[in-house]
All heavy atoms as an XYZ file, in Angstrom:
719
protein
N      19.483     16.668     48.708
C      19.045     16.646     50.102
C      17.601     16.203     50.155
O      16.750     16.741     49.465
C      19.193     18.045     50.685
C      18.833     18.134     52.129
S      19.214     19.797     52.715
C      17.986     19.946     53.942
N      17.310     15.207     50.998
C      15.943     14.725     51.077
C      15.230     15.409     52.240
O      15.836     15.772     53.234
C      15.901     13.223     51.226
C      16.504     12.696     52.508
C      16.510     11.184     52.535
O      17.288     10.606     51.783
O      15.735     10.615     53.312
N      13.925     15.596     52.068
C      13.105     16.260     53.065
C      12.312     15.203     53.819
O      11.555     14.451     53.205
C      12.141     17.258     52.407
O      12.911     18.190     51.658
C      11.313     17.981     53.418
N      12.471     15.156     55.145
C      11.725     14.212     55.965
C      10.358     14.797     56.284
O      10.245     15.964     56.669
C      12.491     13.922     57.246
N       9.331     13.969     56.104
C       7.958     14.384     56.372
C       7.403     13.586     57.547
O       7.728     12.405     57.715
C       7.076     14.174     55.151
C       7.451     14.955     53.901
C       6.584     14.527     52.724
C       7.315     16.445     54.131
N       6.548     14.217     58.322
C       5.904     13.588     59.471
C       4.420     13.484     59.206
O       3.765     14.499     58.931
C       6.160     14.410     60.741
C       5.513     13.903     62.026
C       6.133     12.569     62.438
C       5.690     14.923     63.132
N       3.869     12.268     59.269
C       2.449     12.037     59.060
C       1.673     12.540     60.279
O       1.902     12.082     61.395
C       2.192     10.548     58.827
C       0.736     10.218     58.605
O      -0.150     11.046     58.777
N       0.509      8.984     58.209
N       0.736     13.486     60.071
C      -0.057     14.018     61.180
C      -1.515     13.591     61.061
O      -2.389     14.139     61.714
C       0.067     15.552     61.280
C      -0.439     16.237     60.026
C       1.492     15.933     61.625
C      -0.628     17.741     60.201
N      -1.772     12.612     60.211
C      -3.106     12.026     60.079
C      -3.836     12.444     58.832
O      -3.650     13.538     58.308
N      -4.670     11.517     58.335
C      -5.563     11.750     57.195
C      -4.805     12.179     55.939
O      -5.292     12.995     55.169
C      -6.647     12.758     57.549
C      -7.402     12.406     58.784
C      -7.243     13.122     59.945
C      -8.266     11.317     58.790
C      -7.927     12.783     61.100
C      -8.956     10.959     59.938
C      -8.793     11.695     61.095
N      -3.621     11.648     55.745
C      -2.838     11.948     54.553
C      -2.122     13.289     54.600
O      -1.555     13.710     53.615
N      -2.144     13.944     55.741
C      -1.459     15.233     55.903
C      -0.072     15.020     56.486
O       0.116     14.185     57.371
C      -2.269     16.150     56.822
C      -3.641     16.422     56.268
O      -3.781     16.939     55.173
N      -4.676     16.054     57.034
N       0.886     15.786     55.996
C       2.260     15.683     56.486
C       2.835     17.082     56.751
O       2.364     18.070     56.210
C       3.175     14.957     55.477
O       3.136     15.657     54.232
C       2.749     13.520     55.266
N       3.870     17.106     57.604
C       4.568     18.345     57.939
C       6.066     18.073     57.754
O       6.539     16.980     58.054
C       4.279     18.753     59.396
C       5.060     19.998     59.779
C       2.804     18.962     59.631
N       6.788     19.051     57.273
C       8.234     18.932     57.133
C       8.846     18.894     58.536
O       8.678     19.818     59.332
C       8.819     20.097     56.309
C      10.342     20.018     56.247
C       8.218     20.113     54.918
N       9.550     17.811     58.844
C      10.099     17.582     60.177
C      11.017     18.723     60.626
O      10.951     19.165     61.782
C      10.849     16.226     60.210
C      11.641     16.074     61.494
C       9.881     15.093     60.054
N      11.837     19.204     59.732
C      12.821     20.245     60.091
C      12.157     21.558     60.520
O      12.806     22.397     61.148
C      13.753     20.505     58.919
N      10.885     21.766     60.213
C      10.192     23.015     60.540
C       9.496     22.967     61.913
O       9.029     23.985     62.399
C       9.152     23.346     59.480
C       9.638     23.418     58.040
C      10.654     24.490     57.747
N      10.273     25.829     58.067
C       9.783     26.718     57.203
N       9.608     26.384     55.944
N       9.491     27.929     57.596
N       9.391     21.779     62.506
C       8.645     21.624     63.768
C       9.454     22.121     64.955
O      10.602     21.742     65.152
C       8.256     20.154     63.971
C       7.307     19.695     62.864
C       7.609     19.938     65.346
C       6.982     18.228     62.874
N       8.809     22.991     65.740
C       9.398     23.504     66.984
C       8.857     22.714     68.180
O       9.609     22.331     69.069
C       9.039     24.994     67.189
C       9.574     25.834     66.048
C       9.510     25.511     68.536
C      11.032     26.071     66.075
N       7.522     22.456     68.191
C       6.914     21.776     69.325
C       5.670     21.023     68.894
O       5.002     21.399     67.925
C       6.545     22.799     70.399
N       5.369     19.951     69.645
C       4.124     19.198     69.501
C       3.503     19.181     70.897
O       4.093     18.642     71.822
C       4.391     17.754     69.011
C       5.144     17.773     67.692
C       3.093     16.971     68.907
C       5.711     16.423     67.285
N       2.334     19.823     71.041
C       1.731     20.000     72.356
C       0.282     19.559     72.383
O      -0.353     19.422     71.331
C       1.838     21.486     72.811
C       3.272     21.918     72.959
C       1.126     22.396     71.820
N      -0.232     19.328     73.585
C      -1.645     18.994     73.754
C      -2.459     20.286     73.829
O      -1.963     21.306     74.322
C      -1.865     18.156     75.021
O      -1.369     18.875     76.141
C      -1.172     16.819     74.926
N      -3.703     20.255     73.365
C      -4.492     21.495     73.223
C      -5.312     21.914     74.440
O      -5.988     22.947     74.396
C      -5.423     21.173     72.059
C      -5.644     19.711     72.206
C      -4.345     19.143     72.692
N      -5.241     21.182     75.535
C      -6.172     21.401     76.641
C      -5.988     22.651     77.485
O      -6.952     23.176     78.032
N      -4.790     23.152     77.601
C      -4.532     24.258     78.528
C      -4.978     25.609     77.954
O      -5.074     25.782     76.741
C      -3.050     24.309     78.890
O      -2.300     24.699     77.771
N      -5.208     26.549     78.833
C      -5.624     27.900     78.402
C      -4.569     28.576     77.512
O      -4.954     29.189     76.505
C      -5.919     28.760     79.631
N      -3.278     28.467     77.814
C      -2.288     29.083     76.911
C      -2.321     28.497     75.497
O      -2.161     29.225     74.527
C      -0.945     28.796     77.586
C      -1.263     28.621     79.013
C      -2.611     27.978     79.040
N      -2.573     27.211     75.373
C      -2.634     26.586     74.044
C      -3.896     27.039     73.311
O      -3.883     27.221     72.090
C      -2.593     25.057     74.144
C      -1.258     24.506     74.579
S       0.114     25.075     73.560
C       0.939     26.169     74.673
N      -4.978     27.226     74.047
C      -6.209     27.739     73.417
C      -5.999     29.165     72.930
O      -6.460     29.521     71.843
C      -7.373     27.673     74.401
C      -7.810     26.239     74.673
C      -8.905     26.155     75.705
C      -9.241     24.681     75.970
N     -10.234     24.519     77.016
N      -5.280     29.981     73.711
C      -4.963     31.350     73.272
C      -4.049     31.331     72.060
O      -4.247     32.099     71.111
C      -4.299     32.124     74.405
C      -5.283     32.707     75.409
C      -4.615     33.742     76.306
N      -3.483     33.234     77.052
C      -3.543     32.606     78.213
N      -4.712     32.397     78.792
N      -2.448     32.191     78.816
N      -3.071     30.432     72.069
C      -2.162     30.296     70.932
C      -2.946     29.981     69.658
O      -2.714     30.577     68.604
C      -1.143     29.184     71.208
C      -0.160     28.878     70.090
C       0.912     29.949     70.020
C       0.469     27.523     70.314
N      -3.893     29.051     69.769
C      -4.719     28.664     68.624
C      -5.546     29.851     68.136
O      -5.606     30.110     66.926
C      -5.627     27.507     69.045
C      -6.451     26.933     67.952
C      -7.116     25.648     68.417
C      -8.563     25.881     68.724
N      -9.316     24.666     68.996
N      -6.161     30.590     69.036
C      -6.980     31.744     68.648
C      -6.136     32.866     68.033
O      -6.532     33.487     67.059
C      -7.792     32.262     69.836
C      -8.979     31.371     70.174
C      -9.848     31.047     68.972
O     -10.245     31.978     68.233
O     -10.111     29.852     68.749
N      -4.971     33.107     68.612
C      -4.058     34.123     68.054
C      -3.637     33.752     66.635
O      -3.565     34.606     65.757
C      -2.813     34.295     68.923
C      -3.129     34.983     70.257
O      -4.235     35.555     70.399
O      -2.255     34.944     71.153
N      -3.354     32.463     66.425
C      -2.966     32.005     65.094
C      -4.131     32.147     64.114
O      -3.948     32.539     62.964
C      -2.495     30.557     65.147
N      -5.344     31.864     64.581
C      -6.519     32.005     63.713
C      -6.691     33.458     63.296
O      -6.888     33.764     62.120
C      -7.779     31.509     64.443
C      -9.013     31.496     63.566
C     -10.278     31.055     64.303
N     -10.118     29.906     65.168
C     -10.200     28.623     64.781
N     -10.423     28.347     63.511
N     -10.074     27.649     65.652
N      -6.569     34.369     64.249
C      -6.715     35.795     63.968
C      -5.608     36.301     63.043
O      -5.838     37.165     62.199
C      -6.712     36.603     65.265
C      -7.969     36.391     66.087
C      -7.880     36.999     67.476
O      -6.905     37.719     67.761
O      -8.798     36.748     68.273
N      -4.409     35.744     63.185
C      -3.269     36.160     62.371
C      -3.148     35.388     61.068
O      -2.162     35.513     60.363
N      -4.169     34.558     60.755
C      -4.186     33.761     59.522
C      -2.963     32.843     59.410
O      -2.398     32.640     58.343
C      -4.286     34.659     58.296
C      -5.433     35.646     58.361
C      -6.358     35.472     57.210
C      -7.432     36.562     57.215
N      -8.618     36.192     57.901
N      -2.538     32.270     60.566
C      -1.410     31.359     60.608
C      -1.837     29.958     61.067
O      -1.015     29.110     61.363
C      -0.337     31.885     61.573
C       0.318     33.164     61.143
C       1.299     33.680     62.177
N       0.605     34.247     63.344
C       0.490     33.654     64.536
N       1.045     32.499     64.781
N      -0.175     34.238     65.535
N      -3.159     29.729     61.140
C      -3.686     28.457     61.628
C      -3.978     27.530     60.448
O      -4.610     27.920     59.468
C      -4.975     28.687     62.412
C      -5.582     27.429     63.052
C      -4.708     26.959     64.205
C      -6.992     27.722     63.543
N      -3.485     26.285     60.560
C      -3.760     25.248     59.566
C      -4.507     24.138     60.287
O      -3.967     23.515     61.193
C      -2.446     24.721     58.941
C      -1.694     25.865     58.276
C      -2.752     23.590     57.964
C      -0.276     25.514     57.895
N      -5.747     23.898     59.871
C      -6.574     22.875     60.494
C      -6.515     21.594     59.677
O      -7.074     21.512     58.591
C      -8.014     23.383     60.602
C      -8.901     22.442     61.406
O      -8.491     21.302     61.700
O     -10.028     22.861     61.764
N      -5.813     20.594     60.197
C      -5.673     19.306     59.510
C      -6.451     18.213     60.243
O      -6.138     17.032     60.157
C      -4.187     18.931     59.416
N      -7.527     18.603     60.958
C      -8.306     17.649     61.736
C      -9.383     16.928     60.950
O      -9.965     15.980     61.463
C      -8.969     18.351     62.942
O      -9.895     19.326     62.444
C      -7.959     18.981     63.868
N      -9.677     17.398     59.738
C     -10.746     16.819     58.921
C     -12.087     16.822     59.679
O     -12.867     15.872     59.591
C     -10.400     15.377     58.489
C      -9.110     15.249     57.738
C      -9.175     15.901     56.357
O     -10.232     15.991     55.766
N      -8.042     16.365     55.893
N     -12.333     17.870     60.458
C     -13.594     18.017     61.188
C     -13.667     17.263     62.493
O     -14.688     17.311     63.179
N     -12.600     16.614     62.876
C     -12.598     15.874     64.140
C     -12.038     16.753     65.264
O     -11.572     17.844     65.041
C     -11.774     14.605     63.980
C     -12.453     13.608     63.059
C     -11.553     12.439     62.744
N     -12.206     11.419     61.968
C     -12.413     11.468     60.654
N     -12.041     12.522     59.965
N     -12.998     10.465     60.035
N     -12.098     16.217     66.470
C     -11.613     16.950     67.642
C     -10.096     17.140     67.567
O      -9.364     16.226     67.194
C     -11.973     16.164     68.894
C     -11.757     16.920     70.177
C     -12.210     16.094     71.328
N     -11.006     15.405     71.806
C     -10.898     14.885     73.001
N     -11.878     14.893     73.838
N      -9.762     14.308     73.369
N      -9.624     18.315     67.962
C      -8.190     18.612     67.977
C      -7.554     17.878     69.160
O      -7.966     18.060     70.307
C      -7.938     20.117     68.110
O      -8.523     20.776     66.994
C      -6.452     20.434     68.170
N      -6.556     17.054     68.873
C      -5.856     16.308     69.924
C      -4.408     16.693     70.074
O      -3.760     16.301     71.024
C      -5.986     14.818     69.667
C      -7.445     14.403     69.757
C      -7.623     12.956     69.695
N      -9.045     12.694     69.833
C      -9.513     11.606     70.392
N      -8.692     10.709     70.843
N     -10.800     11.425     70.481
N      -3.889     17.454     69.096
C      -2.531     17.960     69.217
C      -2.380     19.232     68.405
O      -3.110     19.473     67.445
C      -1.502     16.919     68.766
O      -1.680     16.608     67.416
N      -1.423     20.039     68.831
C      -1.088     21.285     68.158
C       0.390     21.230     67.822
O       1.222     20.947     68.691
C      -1.394     22.505     69.050
C      -2.891     22.559     69.380
C      -0.934     23.787     68.377
C      -3.272     23.661     70.376
N       0.704     21.512     66.560
C       2.097     21.512     66.114
C       2.485     22.947     65.810
O       1.775     23.648     65.070
C       2.267     20.625     64.867
C       1.831     19.201     65.193
C       3.702     20.683     64.347
C       1.568     18.329     63.990
N       3.582     23.388     66.395
C       4.066     24.744     66.200
C       5.306     24.687     65.324
O       6.204     23.867     65.581
C       4.375     25.419     67.551
C       3.135     25.378     68.441
C       4.857     26.855     67.345
C       3.388     25.648     69.893
N       5.348     25.525     64.290
C       6.458     25.511     63.363
C       7.357     26.718     63.531
O       6.978     27.698     64.182
C       5.956     25.468     61.902
O       5.311     26.692     61.607
C       5.016     24.301     61.662
N       8.531     26.653     62.914
C       9.483     27.756     62.994
C       9.007     28.992     62.235
O       9.536     30.086     62.442
C      10.866     27.320     62.524
C      10.897     26.886     61.079
O       9.828     26.777     60.443
O      12.005     26.643     60.574
N       8.003     28.850     61.381
C       7.447     30.001     60.657
C       6.286     30.623     61.428
O       5.583     31.477     60.914
C       6.982     29.565     59.269
O       5.938     28.607     59.397
N       6.088     30.155     62.673
C       5.033     30.632     63.572
C       3.643     30.192     63.134
O       2.654     30.752     63.574
C       5.108     32.149     63.748
C       4.649     32.578     65.119
O       4.615     31.772     66.040
N       4.299     33.830     65.251
N       3.564     29.185     62.270
C       2.276     28.601     61.918
C       1.887     27.609     62.995
O       2.754     26.987     63.621
C       2.336     27.905     60.549
C       2.308     28.849     59.414
N       3.448     29.486     58.954
C       1.284     29.282     58.648
C       3.108     30.261     57.938
N       1.808     30.169     57.733
N       0.594     27.469     63.186
C       0.059     26.541     64.170
C      -0.805     25.543     63.413
O      -1.727     25.922     62.690
C      -0.782     27.301     65.243
C      -1.442     26.332     66.183
C       0.108     28.282     66.006
N      -0.478     24.262     63.560
C      -1.179     23.204     62.826
C      -1.947     22.344     63.825
O      -1.386     21.879     64.816
C      -0.167     22.322     62.048
C       0.681     23.199     61.128
C      -0.891     21.237     61.272
C       1.890     22.505     60.549
N      -3.239     22.146     63.546
C      -4.094     21.322     64.396
C      -4.190     19.921     63.804
O      -4.332     19.764     62.590
C      -5.490     21.919     64.493
C      -5.605     23.373     64.893
C      -7.076     23.801     64.932
C      -4.929     23.626     66.224
N      -4.101     18.920     64.662
C      -4.215     17.529     64.213
C      -5.177     16.772     65.113
O      -5.281     17.071     66.310
C      -2.848     16.843     64.242
O      -2.983     15.466     63.943
N      -5.863     15.781     64.550
C      -6.775     14.937     65.317
C      -6.049     13.730     65.912
O      -6.668     12.912     66.573
C      -7.925     14.473     64.421
N      -4.764     13.637     65.678
C      -3.943     12.538     66.229
C      -3.352     12.987     67.574
O      -2.927     14.134     67.701
C      -2.808     12.166     65.243
C      -3.373     11.847     63.849
C      -1.979     11.000     65.772
C      -4.291     10.668     63.775
N      -3.299     12.078     68.532
C      -2.748     12.394     69.862
C      -1.307     12.909     69.738
O      -0.545     12.415     68.918
C      -2.743     11.137     70.747
C      -4.093     10.625     71.125
C      -4.713     11.431     72.259
O      -4.110     12.337     72.831
N      -5.943     11.095     72.579
N      -0.961     13.875     70.593
C       0.391     14.440     70.602
C       1.431     13.345     70.863
O       2.507     13.350     70.255
C       0.497     15.531     71.656
N       1.115     12.405     71.740
C       2.044     11.321     72.046
C       2.322     10.455     70.819
O       3.456     10.036     70.571
C       1.507     10.441     73.181
C       1.425     11.145     74.518
C       0.165     11.989     74.670
O      -0.802     11.799     73.869
O       0.123     12.846     75.558
N       1.297     10.219     70.021
C       1.443      9.400     68.811
C       2.308     10.120     67.795
O       3.218      9.524     67.192
C       0.054      9.092     68.203
O      -0.735      8.422     69.189
C       0.166      8.234     66.955
N       2.054     11.410     67.608
C       2.863     12.188     66.653
C       4.305     12.264     67.134
O       5.235     12.116     66.337
C       2.254     13.591     66.439
C       0.897     13.455     65.744
C       3.184     14.467     65.613
C       0.131     14.742     65.590
N       4.491     12.476     68.426
C       5.852     12.522     68.980
C       6.575     11.206     68.758
O       7.762     11.190     68.423
C       5.800     12.843     70.480
O       5.259     14.114     70.693
N       5.863     10.101     68.936
C       6.476      8.790     68.730
C       6.867      8.609     67.252
O       7.949      8.099     66.961
C       5.518      7.680     69.162
C       6.148      6.304     69.132
C       7.321      6.182     70.083
O       7.266      6.682     71.205
N       8.379      5.547     69.655
N       6.036      9.053     66.344
C       6.357      8.988     64.911
C       7.585      9.845     64.615
O       8.433      9.461     63.815
C       5.181      9.479     64.065
C       3.988      8.556     64.089
C       2.825      9.143     63.332
N       1.665      8.284     63.434
C       0.478      8.579     62.925
N       0.292      9.711     62.266
N      -0.520      7.763     63.071
N       7.653     11.002     65.263
C       8.779     11.921     65.093
C      10.081     11.240     65.512
O      11.052     11.186     64.755
C       8.508     13.163     65.950
C       9.494     14.278     65.780
C       9.360     15.195     64.760
C      10.547     14.427     66.689
C      10.252     16.245     64.620
C      11.438     15.458     66.547
C      11.300     16.377     65.502
N      10.077     10.665     66.709
C      11.271      9.999     67.250
C      11.610      8.755     66.439
O      12.781      8.526     66.088
C      11.063      9.638     68.739
C      12.181      8.741     69.254
C      10.973     10.897     69.572
N      10.624      7.949     66.101
C      10.848      6.730     65.329
C      11.432      7.066     63.964
O      12.308      6.368     63.481
C       9.530      5.944     65.158
O       9.019      5.656     66.460
C       9.767      4.647     64.414
N      10.979      8.145     63.356
C      11.525      8.567     62.064
C      12.996      8.876     62.145
O      13.774      8.519     61.267
N      13.397      9.550     63.236
C      14.814      9.861     63.411
C      15.618      8.601     63.652
O      16.712      8.444     63.148
C      15.018     10.846     64.565
C      14.853     12.274     64.136
C      13.795     13.022     64.631
C      15.709     12.858     63.243
C      13.621     14.344     64.238
C      15.550     14.181     62.840
C      14.502     14.916     63.333
N      15.074      7.670     64.433
C      15.766      6.412     64.692
C      15.917      5.625     63.386
O      16.960      5.072     63.104
C      15.014      5.591     65.724
C      15.093      6.182     67.110
C      14.172      5.489     68.109
O      13.399      4.610     67.711
O      14.245      5.858     69.286
N      14.858      5.606     62.562
C      14.904      4.897     61.295
C      15.936      5.519     60.358
O      16.712      4.818     59.733
C      13.519      4.895     60.636
C      13.503      4.209     59.299
C      13.607      2.834     59.210
C      13.388      4.944     58.127
C      13.607      2.190     57.980
C      13.375      4.310     56.893
C      13.479      2.935     56.825
N      15.968      6.842     60.291
C      16.954      7.533     59.454
C      18.367      7.176     59.901
O      19.238      6.940     59.082
C      16.767      9.056     59.514
C      15.540      9.536     58.832
C      15.736      9.539     57.351
C      14.514     10.089     56.657
N      14.532      9.863     55.259
N      18.592      7.118     61.209
C      19.902      6.766     61.736
C      20.291      5.342     61.344
O      21.435      5.086     60.969
N      19.333      4.424     61.406
C      19.603      3.050     61.015
C      19.890      2.946     59.526
O      20.766      2.207     59.104
C      18.404      2.133     61.375
C      18.217      1.940     62.867
C      19.428      1.278     63.512
O      19.977      0.312     62.948
O      19.834      1.724     64.594
N      19.169      3.722     58.709
C      19.404      3.711     57.260
C      20.817      4.201     56.963
O      21.513      3.618     56.152
C      18.419      4.652     56.561
C      17.236      3.960     55.996
C      16.410      4.920     55.151
O      16.399      6.122     55.353
N      15.709      4.364     54.191
N      21.230      5.245     57.652
C      22.563      5.809     57.418
C      23.639      4.812     57.798
O      24.640      4.654     57.107
C      22.732      7.124     58.181
C      21.920      8.242     57.587
C      22.057      9.499     58.391
C      21.176     10.598     57.824
N      21.202     11.794     58.618
N      23.432      4.093     58.912
C      24.413      3.094     59.345
C      24.503      1.966     58.317
O      25.571      1.503     57.974
C      24.025      2.515     60.702
C      24.273      3.457     61.847
C      23.835      2.809     63.148
C      23.827      3.790     64.282
N      23.250      3.209     65.497
N      23.324      1.526     57.822
C      23.282      0.400     56.891
C      23.907      0.757     55.551
O      24.567     -0.091     54.932
C      21.846     -0.054     56.698
N      23.694      1.978     55.080
C      24.202      2.358     53.766
C      25.580      3.008     53.829
O      26.223      3.207     52.805
C      23.236      3.325     53.064
O      23.135      4.517     53.846
C      21.879      2.713     52.851
N      25.987      3.391     55.026
C      27.292      4.044     55.189
C      27.265      5.516     54.800
O      28.296      6.141     54.707
N      26.053      6.068     54.558
C      25.968      7.498     54.196
C      25.889      8.357     55.435
O      25.689      7.879     56.534
C      24.739      7.732     53.322
O      23.564      7.420     54.045
N      26.097      9.654     55.244
C      26.085     10.582     56.390
C      24.814     11.358     56.457
O      24.151     11.687     55.611
C      27.260     11.526     56.309
C      28.534     10.765     56.484
C      29.701     11.720     56.518
C      30.969     10.902     56.705
N      32.091     11.661     56.997
């Protein structure tokens, strides 16, 4: 079984199957989510010191910060699934 990875910028990747949501960080609830994760030692900062532009929430309740726009990461997520589907059609695998 192969594991699909999602590039979240600067050479950092996340296992696609673990992602619950990709959200923008601007709202007060997202800021609280980030602070709660920091206090609970569940925050992973993958921004390389840059401004946070997206927050990725995983099924393990970890919160990952990325400097890449949420729309860009979402597009990579969707494109990856489309590419996997095309590969399966071309090779005849399931």
